[in-house]
PDB file of N, H, CA, C and O in Angstrom:
ATOM      1  N   MET A   1      20.291  76.674   1.772  1.00  0.00           N
ATOM      2  CA  MET A   1      21.352  75.728   1.533  1.00  0.00           C
ATOM      3  C   MET A   1      21.215  75.210   0.107  1.00  0.00           C
ATOM      4  O   MET A   1      20.109  75.058  -0.411  1.00  0.00           O
ATOM      5  N   ARG A   2      22.330  74.950  -0.500  1.00  0.00           N
ATOM      6  H   ARG A   2      23.229  75.073  -0.079  1.00  0.00           H
ATOM      7  CA  ARG A   2      22.375  74.390  -1.850  1.00  0.00           C
ATOM      8  C   ARG A   2      23.005  73.009  -1.762  1.00  0.00           C
ATOM      9  O   ARG A   2      24.091  72.856  -1.203  1.00  0.00           O
ATOM     10  N   LEU A   3      22.335  72.005  -2.308  1.00  0.00           N
ATOM     11  H   LEU A   3      21.453  72.129  -2.763  1.00  0.00           H
ATOM     12  CA  LEU A   3      22.782  70.622  -2.231  1.00  0.00           C
ATOM     13  C   LEU A   3      22.951  70.060  -3.638  1.00  0.00           C
ATOM     14  O   LEU A   3      22.022  70.094  -4.445  1.00  0.00           O
ATOM     15  N   LEU A   4      24.132  69.547  -3.921  1.00  0.00           N
ATOM     16  H   LEU A   4      24.886  69.519  -3.265  1.00  0.00           H
ATOM     17  CA  LEU A   4      24.387  68.917  -5.212  1.00  0.00           C
ATOM     18  C   LEU A   4      24.011  67.450  -5.112  1.00  0.00           C
ATOM     19  O   LEU A   4      24.560  66.723  -4.284  1.00  0.00           O
ATOM     20  N   PHE A   5      23.082  67.011  -5.945  1.00  0.00           N
ATOM     21  H   PHE A   5      22.636  67.602  -6.618  1.00  0.00           H
ATOM     22  CA  PHE A   5      22.722  65.603  -6.031  1.00  0.00           C
ATOM     23  C   PHE A   5      23.416  65.046  -7.267  1.00  0.00           C
ATOM     24  O   PHE A   5      22.955  65.239  -8.392  1.00  0.00           O
ATOM     25  N   LEU A   6      24.512  64.362  -7.050  1.00  0.00           N
ATOM     26  H   LEU A   6      24.887  64.205  -6.137  1.00  0.00           H
ATOM     27  CA  LEU A   6      25.363  63.900  -8.144  1.00  0.00           C
ATOM     28  C   LEU A   6      25.157  62.404  -8.373  1.00  0.00           C
ATOM     29  O   LEU A   6      25.440  61.582  -7.501  1.00  0.00           O
ATOM     30  N   ASN A   7      24.665  62.074  -9.543  1.00  0.00           N
ATOM     31  H   ASN A   7      24.435  62.742 -10.251  1.00  0.00           H
ATOM     32  CA  ASN A   7      24.474  60.683  -9.950  1.00  0.00           C
ATOM     33  C   ASN A   7      25.575  60.367 -10.968  1.00  0.00           C
ATOM     34  O   ASN A   7      25.551  60.904 -12.075  1.00  0.00           O
ATOM     35  N   PRO A   8      26.538  59.510 -10.619  1.00  0.00           N
ATOM     36  CA  PRO A   8      27.672  59.299 -11.516  1.00  0.00           C
ATOM     37  C   PRO A   8      27.399  58.367 -12.696  1.00  0.00           C
ATOM     38  O   PRO A   8      28.288  58.154 -13.521  1.00  0.00           O
ATOM     39  N   ASN A   9      26.196  57.809 -12.797  1.00  0.00           N
ATOM     40  H   ASN A   9      25.474  57.982 -12.127  1.00  0.00           H
ATOM     41  CA  ASN A   9      25.918  57.017 -13.992  1.00  0.00           C
ATOM     42  C   ASN A   9      25.221  57.908 -15.020  1.00  0.00           C
ATOM     43  O   ASN A   9      24.992  59.088 -14.756  1.00  0.00           O
ATOM     44  N   THR A  10      24.887  57.368 -16.171  1.00  0.00           N
ATOM     45  H   THR A  10      25.073  56.409 -16.386  1.00  0.00           H
ATOM     46  CA  THR A  10      24.353  58.187 -17.260  1.00  0.00           C
ATOM     47  C   THR A  10      22.832  58.184 -17.342  1.00  0.00           C
ATOM     48  O   THR A  10      22.265  58.672 -18.319  1.00  0.00           O
ATOM     49  N   SER A  11      22.175  57.647 -16.341  1.00  0.00           N
ATOM     50  H   SER A  11      22.635  57.251 -15.547  1.00  0.00           H
ATOM     51  CA  SER A  11      20.717  57.557 -16.365  1.00  0.00           C
ATOM     52  C   SER A  11      20.082  58.806 -15.747  1.00  0.00           C
ATOM     53  O   SER A  11      20.045  58.955 -14.526  1.00  0.00           O
ATOM     54  N   ALA A  12      19.592  59.687 -16.595  1.00  0.00           N
ATOM     55  H   ALA A  12      19.623  59.566 -17.587  1.00  0.00           H
ATOM     56  CA  ALA A  12      18.908  60.889 -16.112  1.00  0.00           C
ATOM     57  C   ALA A  12      17.646  60.513 -15.342  1.00  0.00           C
ATOM     58  O   ALA A  12      17.246  61.218 -14.416  1.00  0.00           O
ATOM     59  N   HIS A  13      17.024  59.411 -15.721  1.00  0.00           N
ATOM     60  H   HIS A  13      17.349  58.838 -16.474  1.00  0.00           H
ATOM     61  CA  HIS A  13      15.820  58.944 -15.025  1.00  0.00           C
ATOM     62  C   HIS A  13      16.138  58.631 -13.556  1.00  0.00           C
ATOM     63  O   HIS A  13      15.374  59.000 -12.665  1.00  0.00           O
ATOM     64  N   LEU A  14      17.253  57.958 -13.307  1.00  0.00           N
ATOM     65  H   LEU A  14      17.874  57.658 -14.031  1.00  0.00           H
ATOM     66  CA  LEU A  14      17.640  57.662 -11.925  1.00  0.00           C
ATOM     67  C   LEU A  14      17.993  58.936 -11.164  1.00  0.00           C
ATOM     68  O   LEU A  14      17.706  59.044  -9.972  1.00  0.00           O
ATOM     69  N   THR A  15      18.605  59.890 -11.835  1.00  0.00           N
ATOM     70  H   THR A  15      18.838  59.803 -12.803  1.00  0.00           H
ATOM     71  CA  THR A  15      18.882  61.179 -11.201  1.00  0.00           C
ATOM     72  C   THR A  15      17.573  61.835 -10.786  1.00  0.00           C
ATOM     73  O   THR A  15      17.453  62.324  -9.663  1.00  0.00           O
ATOM     74  N   ASP A  16      16.597  61.850 -11.677  1.00  0.00           N
ATOM     75  H   ASP A  16      16.695  61.452 -12.589  1.00  0.00           H
ATOM     76  CA  ASP A  16      15.299  62.461 -11.379  1.00  0.00           C
ATOM     77  C   ASP A  16      14.623  61.776 -10.188  1.00  0.00           C
ATOM     78  O   ASP A  16      14.057  62.444  -9.323  1.00  0.00           O
ATOM     79  N   LEU A  17      14.685  60.448 -10.147  1.00  0.00           N
ATOM     80  H   LEU A  17      15.145  59.905 -10.849  1.00  0.00           H
ATOM     81  CA  LEU A  17      14.090  59.721  -9.024  1.00  0.00           C
ATOM     82  C   LEU A  17      14.779  60.086  -7.709  1.00  0.00           C
ATOM     83  O   LEU A  17      14.116  60.317  -6.698  1.00  0.00           O
ATOM     84  N   GLY A  18      16.087  60.134  -7.728  1.00  0.00           N
ATOM     85  H   GLY A  18      16.625  59.946  -8.550  1.00  0.00           H
ATOM     86  CA  GLY A  18      16.837  60.489  -6.530  1.00  0.00           C
ATOM     87  C   GLY A  18      16.562  61.907  -6.069  1.00  0.00           C
ATOM     88  O   GLY A  18      16.426  62.157  -4.871  1.00  0.00           O
ATOM     89  N   VAL A  19      16.479  62.830  -6.999  1.00  0.00           N
ATOM     90  H   VAL A  19      16.589  62.627  -7.972  1.00  0.00           H
ATOM     91  CA  VAL A  19      16.195  64.220  -6.665  1.00  0.00           C
ATOM     92  C   VAL A  19      14.796  64.351  -6.061  1.00  0.00           C
ATOM     93  O   VAL A  19      14.599  65.115  -5.117  1.00  0.00           O
ATOM     94  N   ALA A  20      13.839  63.621  -6.593  1.00  0.00           N
ATOM     95  H   ALA A  20      13.999  63.001  -7.360  1.00  0.00           H
ATOM     96  CA  ALA A  20      12.473  63.663  -6.052  1.00  0.00           C
ATOM     97  C   ALA A  20      12.460  63.200  -4.594  1.00  0.00           C
ATOM     98  O   ALA A  20      11.770  63.786  -3.760  1.00  0.00           O
ATOM     99  N   ILE A  21      13.221  62.152  -4.292  1.00  0.00           N
ATOM    100  H   ILE A  21      13.781  61.676  -4.969  1.00  0.00           H
ATOM    101  CA  ILE A  21      13.302  61.664  -2.909  1.00  0.00           C
ATOM    102  C   ILE A  21      14.015  62.687  -2.033  1.00  0.00           C
ATOM    103  O   ILE A  21      13.583  62.959  -0.913  1.00  0.00           O
ATOM    104  N   ALA A  22      15.097  63.249  -2.537  1.00  0.00           N
ATOM    105  H   ALA A  22      15.449  63.028  -3.447  1.00  0.00           H
ATOM    106  CA  ALA A  22      15.843  64.248  -1.768  1.00  0.00           C
ATOM    107  C   ALA A  22      14.965  65.450  -1.446  1.00  0.00           C
ATOM    108  O   ALA A  22      15.041  65.987  -0.340  1.00  0.00           O
ATOM    109  N   ARG A  23      14.145  65.877  -2.378  1.00  0.00           N
ATOM    110  H   ARG A  23      14.083  65.441  -3.276  1.00  0.00           H
ATOM    111  CA  ARG A  23      13.266  67.027  -2.139  1.00  0.00           C
ATOM    112  C   ARG A  23      12.236  66.735  -1.061  1.00  0.00           C
ATOM    113  O   ARG A  23      11.819  67.640  -0.338  1.00  0.00           O
ATOM    114  N   LYS A  24      11.821  65.481  -0.946  1.00  0.00           N
ATOM    115  H   LYS A  24      12.159  64.745  -1.533  1.00  0.00           H
ATOM    116  CA  LYS A  24      10.844  65.106   0.082  1.00  0.00           C
ATOM    117  C   LYS A  24      11.433  65.184   1.490  1.00  0.00           C
ATOM    118  O   LYS A  24      10.711  65.465   2.447  1.00  0.00           O
ATOM    119  N   VAL A  25      12.727  64.940   1.622  1.00  0.00           N
ATOM    120  H   VAL A  25      13.313  64.712   0.844  1.00  0.00           H
ATOM    121  CA  VAL A  25      13.331  64.891   2.958  1.00  0.00           C
ATOM    122  C   VAL A  25      14.153  66.134   3.304  1.00  0.00           C
ATOM    123  O   VAL A  25      14.533  66.319   4.461  1.00  0.00           O
ATOM    124  N   ALA A  26      14.427  66.977   2.326  1.00  0.00           N
ATOM    125  H   ALA A  26      14.119  66.827   1.387  1.00  0.00           H
ATOM    126  CA  ALA A  26      15.223  68.186   2.564  1.00  0.00           C
ATOM    127  C   ALA A  26      14.357  69.277   3.177  1.00  0.00           C
ATOM    128  O   ALA A  26      13.130  69.244   3.082  1.00  0.00           O
ATOM    129  N   ARG A  27      15.006  70.229   3.797  1.00  0.00           N
ATOM    130  H   ARG A  27      16.002  70.257   3.874  1.00  0.00           H
ATOM    131  CA  ARG A  27      14.291  71.397   4.299  1.00  0.00           C
ATOM    132  C   ARG A  27      13.677  72.155   3.128  1.00  0.00           C
ATOM    133  O   ARG A  27      14.204  72.113   2.016  1.00  0.00           O
ATOM    134  N   PRO A  28      12.565  72.847   3.371  1.00  0.00           N
ATOM    135  CA  PRO A  28      11.899  73.565   2.272  1.00  0.00           C
ATOM    136  C   PRO A  28      12.771  74.608   1.583  1.00  0.00           C
ATOM    137  O   PRO A  28      12.576  74.883   0.399  1.00  0.00           O
ATOM    138  N   ASP A  29      13.722  75.190   2.293  1.00  0.00           N
ATOM    139  H   ASP A  29      13.880  74.967   3.254  1.00  0.00           H
ATOM    140  CA  ASP A  29      14.556  76.231   1.695  1.00  0.00           C
ATOM    141  C   ASP A  29      15.814  75.679   1.026  1.00  0.00           C
ATOM    142  O   ASP A  29      16.679  76.449   0.608  1.00  0.00           O
ATOM    143  N   THR A  30      15.922  74.358   0.921  1.00  0.00           N
ATOM    144  H   THR A  30      15.220  73.733   1.260  1.00  0.00           H
ATOM    145  CA  THR A  30      17.094  73.732   0.303  1.00  0.00           C
ATOM    146  C   THR A  30      16.931  73.684  -1.217  1.00  0.00           C
ATOM    147  O   THR A  30      15.921  73.205  -1.734  1.00  0.00           O
ATOM    148  N   GLU A  31      17.931  74.184  -1.908  1.00  0.00           N
ATOM    149  H   GLU A  31      18.751  74.573  -1.487  1.00  0.00           H
ATOM    150  CA  GLU A  31      17.959  74.087  -3.367  1.00  0.00           C
ATOM    151  C   GLU A  31      18.730  72.817  -3.725  1.00  0.00           C
ATOM    152  O   GLU A  31      19.886  72.660  -3.334  1.00  0.00           O
ATOM    153  N   ILE A  32      18.096  71.922  -4.461  1.00  0.00           N
ATOM    154  H   ILE A  32      17.157  72.051  -4.778  1.00  0.00           H
ATOM    155  CA  ILE A  32      18.744  70.678  -4.860  1.00  0.00           C
ATOM    156  C   ILE A  32      19.114  70.788  -6.332  1.00  0.00           C
ATOM    157  O   ILE A  32      18.257  70.977  -7.195  1.00  0.00           O
ATOM    158  N   VAL A  33      20.406  70.665  -6.597  1.00  0.00           N
ATOM    159  H   VAL A  33      21.102  70.511  -5.896  1.00  0.00           H
ATOM    160  CA  VAL A  33      20.942  70.814  -7.949  1.00  0.00           C
ATOM    161  C   VAL A  33      21.288  69.427  -8.488  1.00  0.00           C
ATOM    162  O   VAL A  33      22.210  68.790  -7.976  1.00  0.00           O
ATOM    163  N   PRO A  34      20.575  68.941  -9.507  1.00  0.00           N
ATOM    164  CA  PRO A  34      20.872  67.616 -10.049  1.00  0.00           C
ATOM    165  C   PRO A  34      22.049  67.634 -11.028  1.00  0.00           C
ATOM    166  O   PRO A  34      22.254  68.604 -11.757  1.00  0.00           O
ATOM    167  N   ALA A  35      22.807  66.553 -11.026  1.00  0.00           N
ATOM    168  H   ALA A  35      22.641  65.765 -10.434  1.00  0.00           H
ATOM    169  CA  ALA A  35      23.901  66.376 -11.988  1.00  0.00           C
ATOM    170  C   ALA A  35      23.989  64.894 -12.334  1.00  0.00           C
ATOM    171  O   ALA A  35      23.980  64.042 -11.445  1.00  0.00           O
ATOM    172  N   THR A  36      24.072  64.594 -13.603  1.00  0.00           N
ATOM    173  H   THR A  36      24.080  65.286 -14.325  1.00  0.00           H
ATOM    174  CA  THR A  36      24.175  63.219 -14.102  1.00  0.00           C
ATOM    175  C   THR A  36      25.487  63.066 -14.853  1.00  0.00           C
ATOM    176  O   THR A  36      25.924  63.988 -15.542  1.00  0.00           O
ATOM    177  N   GLY A  37      26.110  61.913 -14.723  1.00  0.00           N
ATOM    178  H   GLY A  37      25.755  61.164 -14.164  1.00  0.00           H
ATOM    179  CA  GLY A  37      27.356  61.651 -15.431  1.00  0.00           C
ATOM    180  C   GLY A  37      27.190  61.791 -16.934  1.00  0.00           C
ATOM    181  O   GLY A  37      26.153  61.425 -17.487  1.00  0.00           O
ATOM    182  N   HIS A  38      28.211  62.320 -17.593  1.00  0.00           N
ATOM    183  H   HIS A  38      29.053  62.617 -17.144  1.00  0.00           H
ATOM    184  CA  HIS A  38      28.170  62.505 -19.049  1.00  0.00           C
ATOM    185  C   HIS A  38      28.719  61.295 -19.805  1.00  0.00           C
ATOM    186  O   HIS A  38      28.562  61.191 -21.021  1.00  0.00           O
ATOM    187  N   PHE A  39      29.357  60.390 -19.081  1.00  0.00           N
ATOM    188  H   PHE A  39      29.484  60.475 -18.093  1.00  0.00           H
ATOM    189  CA  PHE A  39      29.892  59.185 -19.726  1.00  0.00           C
ATOM    190  C   PHE A  39      29.895  58.058 -18.708  1.00  0.00           C
ATOM    191  O   PHE A  39      29.784  58.290 -17.504  1.00  0.00           O
ATOM    192  N   GLY A  40      30.022  56.844 -19.201  1.00  0.00           N
ATOM    193  H   GLY A  40      30.112  56.655 -20.179  1.00  0.00           H
ATOM    194  CA  GLY A  40      30.056  55.676 -18.321  1.00  0.00           C
ATOM    195  C   GLY A  40      28.837  54.795 -18.530  1.00  0.00           C
ATOM    196  O   GLY A  40      28.219  54.802 -19.595  1.00  0.00           O
ATOM    197  N   ALA A  41      28.508  54.042 -17.504  1.00  0.00           N
ATOM    198  H   ALA A  41      29.011  54.036 -16.639  1.00  0.00           H
ATOM    199  CA  ALA A  41      27.421  53.060 -17.578  1.00  0.00           C
ATOM    200  C   ALA A  41      26.078  53.685 -17.192  1.00  0.00           C
ATOM    201  O   ALA A  41      26.031  54.692 -16.486  1.00  0.00           O
ATOM    202  N   ARG A  42      24.995  53.076 -17.663  1.00  0.00           N
ATOM    203  H   ARG A  42      25.034  52.258 -18.236  1.00  0.00           H
ATOM    204  CA  ARG A  42      23.649  53.523 -17.270  1.00  0.00           C
ATOM    205  C   ARG A  42      23.385  53.197 -15.805  1.00  0.00           C
ATOM    206  O   ARG A  42      22.663  53.925 -15.124  1.00  0.00           O
ATOM    207  N   TYR A  43      23.963  52.116 -15.325  1.00  0.00           N
ATOM    208  H   TYR A  43      24.550  51.525 -15.878  1.00  0.00           H
ATOM    209  CA  TYR A  43      23.912  51.800 -13.891  1.00  0.00           C
ATOM    210  C   TYR A  43      25.222  51.135 -13.501  1.00  0.00           C
ATOM    211  O   TYR A  43      25.909  50.545 -14.335  1.00  0.00           O
ATOM    212  N   ILE A  44      25.553  51.240 -12.233  1.00  0.00           N
ATOM    213  H   ILE A  44      24.995  51.720 -11.556  1.00  0.00           H
ATOM    214  CA  ILE A  44      26.848  50.777 -11.736  1.00  0.00           C
ATOM    215  C   ILE A  44      26.657  49.416 -11.090  1.00  0.00           C
ATOM    216  O   ILE A  44      25.973  49.291 -10.074  1.00  0.00           O
ATOM    217  N   SER A  45      27.273  48.382 -11.695  1.00  0.00           N
ATOM    218  H   SER A  45      27.829  48.484 -12.520  1.00  0.00           H
ATOM    219  CA  SER A  45      27.058  47.029 -11.191  1.00  0.00           C
ATOM    220  C   SER A  45      28.335  46.196 -11.082  1.00  0.00           C
ATOM    221  O   SER A  45      28.286  45.061 -10.609  1.00  0.00           O
ATOM    222  N   THR A  46      29.458  46.732 -11.504  1.00  0.00           N
ATOM    223  H   THR A  46      29.498  47.655 -11.888  1.00  0.00           H
ATOM    224  CA  THR A  46      30.718  45.986 -11.440  1.00  0.00           C
ATOM    225  C   THR A  46      31.829  46.904 -10.939  1.00  0.00           C
ATOM    226  O   THR A  46      31.642  48.117 -10.841  1.00  0.00           O
ATOM    227  N   ARG A  47      32.963  46.332 -10.629  1.00  0.00           N
ATOM    228  H   ARG A  47      33.115  45.347 -10.708  1.00  0.00           H
ATOM    229  CA  ARG A  47      34.106  47.144 -10.207  1.00  0.00           C
ATOM    230  C   ARG A  47      34.553  48.086 -11.324  1.00  0.00           C
ATOM    231  O   ARG A  47      34.928  49.232 -11.075  1.00  0.00           O
ATOM    232  N   ALA A  48      34.507  47.590 -12.543  1.00  0.00           N
ATOM    233  H   ALA A  48      34.202  46.660 -12.746  1.00  0.00           H
ATOM    234  CA  ALA A  48      34.924  48.432 -13.670  1.00  0.00           C
ATOM    235  C   ALA A  48      33.990  49.627 -13.838  1.00  0.00           C
ATOM    236  O   ALA A  48      34.457  50.749 -14.034  1.00  0.00           O
ATOM    237  N   THR A  49      32.676  49.404 -13.764  1.00  0.00           N
ATOM    238  H   THR A  49      32.297  48.492 -13.604  1.00  0.00           H
ATOM    239  CA  THR A  49      31.749  50.529 -13.905  1.00  0.00           C
ATOM    240  C   THR A  49      31.846  51.474 -12.707  1.00  0.00           C
ATOM    241  O   THR A  49      31.619  52.675 -12.850  1.00  0.00           O
ATOM    242  N   ALA A  50      32.181  50.948 -11.533  1.00  0.00           N
ATOM    243  H   ALA A  50      32.366  49.973 -11.417  1.00  0.00           H
ATOM    244  CA  ALA A  50      32.377  51.802 -10.353  1.00  0.00           C
ATOM    245  C   ALA A  50      33.603  52.698 -10.540  1.00  0.00           C
ATOM    246  O   ALA A  50      33.583  53.870 -10.166  1.00  0.00           O
ATOM    247  N   ALA A  51      34.664  52.144 -11.117  1.00  0.00           N
ATOM    248  H   ALA A  51      34.680  51.192 -11.421  1.00  0.00           H
ATOM    249  CA  ALA A  51      35.867  52.942 -11.371  1.00  0.00           C
ATOM    250  C   ALA A  51      35.582  54.054 -12.377  1.00  0.00           C
ATOM    251  O   ALA A  51      36.019  55.191 -12.197  1.00  0.00           O
ATOM    252  N   ILE A  52      34.857  53.724 -13.422  1.00  0.00           N
ATOM    253  H   ILE A  52      34.502  52.800 -13.568  1.00  0.00           H
ATOM    254  CA  ILE A  52      34.489  54.729 -14.421  1.00  0.00           C
ATOM    255  C   ILE A  52      33.563  55.769 -13.792  1.00  0.00           C
ATOM    256  O   ILE A  52      33.679  56.960 -14.081  1.00  0.00           O
ATOM    257  N   ALA A  53      32.653  55.325 -12.939  1.00  0.00           N
ATOM    258  H   ALA A  53      32.559  54.358 -12.704  1.00  0.00           H
ATOM    259  CA  ALA A  53      31.722  56.241 -12.275  1.00  0.00           C
ATOM    260  C   ALA A  53      32.462  57.242 -11.394  1.00  0.00           C
ATOM    261  O   ALA A  53      32.040  58.393 -11.278  1.00  0.00           O
ATOM    262  N   GLY A  54      33.558  56.818 -10.774  1.00  0.00           N
ATOM    263  H   GLY A  54      33.901  55.884 -10.868  1.00  0.00           H
ATOM    264  CA  GLY A  54      34.354  57.745  -9.974  1.00  0.00           C
ATOM    265  C   GLY A  54      34.888  58.882 -10.820  1.00  0.00           C
ATOM    266  O   GLY A  54      34.861  60.041 -10.407  1.00  0.00           O
ATOM    267  N   HIS A  55      35.370  58.550 -12.001  1.00  0.00           N
ATOM    268  H   HIS A  55      35.391  57.608 -12.336  1.00  0.00           H
ATOM    269  CA  HIS A  55      35.865  59.570 -12.930  1.00  0.00           C
ATOM    270  C   HIS A  55      34.707  60.439 -13.418  1.00  0.00           C
ATOM    271  O   HIS A  55      34.843  61.658 -13.521  1.00  0.00           O
ATOM    272  N   ALA A  56      33.565  59.810 -13.720  1.00  0.00           N
ATOM    273  H   ALA A  56      33.454  58.820 -13.636  1.00  0.00           H
ATOM    274  CA  ALA A  56      32.393  60.563 -14.183  1.00  0.00           C
ATOM    275  C   ALA A  56      31.887  61.514 -13.097  1.00  0.00           C
ATOM    276  O   ALA A  56      31.432  62.616 -13.403  1.00  0.00           O
ATOM    277  N   ALA A  57      31.964  61.094 -11.831  1.00  0.00           N
ATOM    278  H   ALA A  57      32.334  60.199 -11.582  1.00  0.00           H
ATOM    279  CA  ALA A  57      31.528  61.940 -10.725  1.00  0.00           C
ATOM    280  C   ALA A  57      32.404  63.184 -10.617  1.00  0.00           C
ATOM    281  O   ALA A  57      31.898  64.293 -10.446  1.00  0.00           O
ATOM    282  N   LEU A  58      33.715  62.996 -10.717  1.00  0.00           N
ATOM    283  H   LEU A  58      34.126  62.095 -10.856  1.00  0.00           H
ATOM    284  CA  LEU A  58      34.619  64.146 -10.672  1.00  0.00           C
ATOM    285  C   LEU A  58      34.360  65.103 -11.840  1.00  0.00           C
ATOM    286  O   LEU A  58      34.386  66.323 -11.678  1.00  0.00           O
ATOM    287  N   ASP A  59      34.112  64.528 -13.007  1.00  0.00           N
ATOM    288  H   ASP A  59      34.091  63.537 -13.138  1.00  0.00           H
ATOM    289  CA  ASP A  59      33.830  65.340 -14.184  1.00  0.00           C
ATOM    290  C   ASP A  59      32.532  66.125 -13.994  1.00  0.00           C
ATOM    291  O   ASP A  59      32.480  67.318 -14.296  1.00  0.00           O
ATOM    292  N   ALA A  60      31.488  65.465 -13.495  1.00  0.00           N
ATOM    293  H   ALA A  60      31.530  64.496 -13.250  1.00  0.00           H
ATOM    294  CA  ALA A  60      30.202  66.137 -13.279  1.00  0.00           C
ATOM    295  C   ALA A  60      30.336  67.231 -12.226  1.00  0.00           C
ATOM    296  O   ALA A  60      29.751  68.305 -12.369  1.00  0.00           O
ATOM    297  N   PHE A  61      31.100  66.968 -11.173  1.00  0.00           N
ATOM    298  H   PHE A  61      31.576  66.096 -11.057  1.00  0.00           H
ATOM    299  CA  PHE A  61      31.321  67.961 -10.121  1.00  0.00           C
ATOM    300  C   PHE A  61      32.038  69.189 -10.684  1.00  0.00           C
ATOM    301  O   PHE A  61      31.703  70.323 -10.341  1.00  0.00           O
ATOM    302  N   ALA A  62      33.010  68.958 -11.536  1.00  0.00           N
ATOM    303  H   ALA A  62      33.282  68.037 -11.814  1.00  0.00           H
ATOM    304  CA  ALA A  62      33.763  70.062 -12.132  1.00  0.00           C
ATOM    305  C   ALA A  62      32.877  70.931 -13.024  1.00  0.00           C
ATOM    306  O   ALA A  62      33.131  72.126 -13.177  1.00  0.00           O
ATOM    307  N   ARG A  63      31.848  70.339 -13.608  1.00  0.00           N
ATOM    308  H   ARG A  63      31.642  69.369 -13.484  1.00  0.00           H
ATOM    309  CA  ARG A  63      30.944  71.083 -14.483  1.00  0.00           C
ATOM    310  C   ARG A  63      29.937  71.946 -13.719  1.00  0.00           C
ATOM    311  O   ARG A  63      29.330  72.846 -14.299  1.00  0.00           O
ATOM    312  N   CYS A  64      29.760  71.682 -12.446  1.00  0.00           N
ATOM    313  H   CYS A  64      30.254  70.951 -11.974  1.00  0.00           H
ATOM    314  CA  CYS A  64      28.757  72.429 -11.649  1.00  0.00           C
ATOM    315  C   CYS A  64      29.269  73.749 -11.155  1.00  0.00           C
ATOM    316  O   CYS A  64      28.544  74.478 -10.479  1.00  0.00           O
TER     317      CYS A  64
END
């Protein structure tokens, strides 16, 4: 199985942390593909950053 771990903010560090957790709970044969937003906030804390993150998530998904 291939699993996309999509982090819509711009923090690669948070993506790495999330992927590490996902690898601990996923089946051994699961491929986890990390993706980090290319634009937007480093972390999502307001409605405005959440709206931008939605666009960043779609953009990151399209790049995969």
